[in-house]
N, C-alpha and C positions, 0 to 999 in steps of 0.2 A: 597724481589723481586718483583718488580714490572710488570704487564700485561699491554703490550699496543694494541695488536692485538688481538681479542681473537676470532673465530670460534666458531658459534653454532649449535650445529646439533638439528635443529627443529625436529616435527611430527606435522602434522594435528591435533593438542590434546590439549584440554585443558590447560593440563600437560605444554607444551612447553611456559607458558608463566614464571613458573618458574623460567625456564633456561635463559630465558635474563633476565628477574629480577635480577637473580645470576650473570651475566656476568656484567652489568651495575654494580652491586656492586663492583666488582673487578675492571672495569673501572674506574669509574668513578674518583678516585683519582688525575689519571696520566693522565686523558681525551684522554683514550685508544679511540680505535677504534672498533665495531661490526660486525659480517659477519655473517648474518643467511643462513644455507645454511638445505636444505631439500632433502632427498634420494625419490624417487619413484621407486617401482622395476619393470623393465621391463614389463610392462601391453599387451605385445605377446601374453602371455600364454593364458591373458585372452580370446582378440579377436579371438584367434581360436574358442574360447566356443562359444562367443557371439555373433558374424556374423557381419551383419551389422547391427542391430537393438538397437547396443549402438553408431553404428558408431566410432568416433575416441575417442578410449579409454585413447589412452596417453596422448594430448590433451585437455581430461577432466580432467584428474588429474592434467595436469600441468595449469589450470587455478583456479581449487578448491585451490594449493599449494600456486598458486603465490596471491591468497584473503586474506589464511588466512595468509601469509606472510608479505603481508602488516596489515592486523587486529594487527600483532603482533607489526609492527612499530609505526602503530598510537597509539596504547596504551601504549606505552614506553613513561618516560619522558627523554631519554636521544639518542640521535640522531644512528642512524641503517645504517654505509656506506654502505653496501650492502647486497643483497640476490641471491641465486644462489639456483637453482633445477641441481641435477643433478641424470641420471638414471643408477642403480645397487645396489651394495652391500655395508653398512654405512662404514665399514671400507678400503673400494676403493673410497668410494665418497670422505673421507677423507681425504686420500693420494695423491687424484688427487688436490682439494682444494688447500692443504697446498704445491702442487707445483707451481698451479698459482699465490701463492700469502700465504708466509712464514707468519705462525703466530707462535704468541708466547705462546698461550691454545687453547686447543679444550676442548671443554665442552658438554657434553652427554648428556640422560637420560637414567633411566634403568627403562622400562614401563611395565616390567615384573614381575609380583607376585613368580614367581617361585624360589626356592635356586637352582636350576639346572641351570637358565639362567641368574638368575645376575652373577655366578660364569666365563659363557660363552657365554658373552655381546657379540653382535655384533662387538663392538670397539676394540676387543683383537687381530686382524689381526693389526688394527693399531696400538697401542698400542706396538705390539710386533716390530714393525718394523720400528718405528716415535724415534725422539731424544724430539719429543715436550711432553711439558706436558695434562695431560689429567684429566679432571673433571669430573667423576661418578656423577652425580649427585643422589639417588635413589626418584623414582617418584611413 
């Protein structure tokens, strides 16, 4: 079975390069498409504490994420078709992204070292409610 339309959930972290490399290795034989999505937690909670000193934290977080996703795109030897930034929890973000454009496979990384976190990763809600294959890469 080939995967032609893959969604890769990335974070602003060096480990995300591994996720993109895995996606490329999966779609390349089928000339498939890759979409990157990054989730930003709602920063309003931080704005309440930081006040005007940090300005619009949401805009800063989005800018940093966009720059990182462009770096991922430029360091990949395969075209990245689309990038998206979504606010909220990962499971909800993956569901929303899949509703806008159906995917064959979702690739996520597990960035935690604790055993409990590996078992109850944040993609579980999506996995339990979706019929899409999910590949979780230990990072």
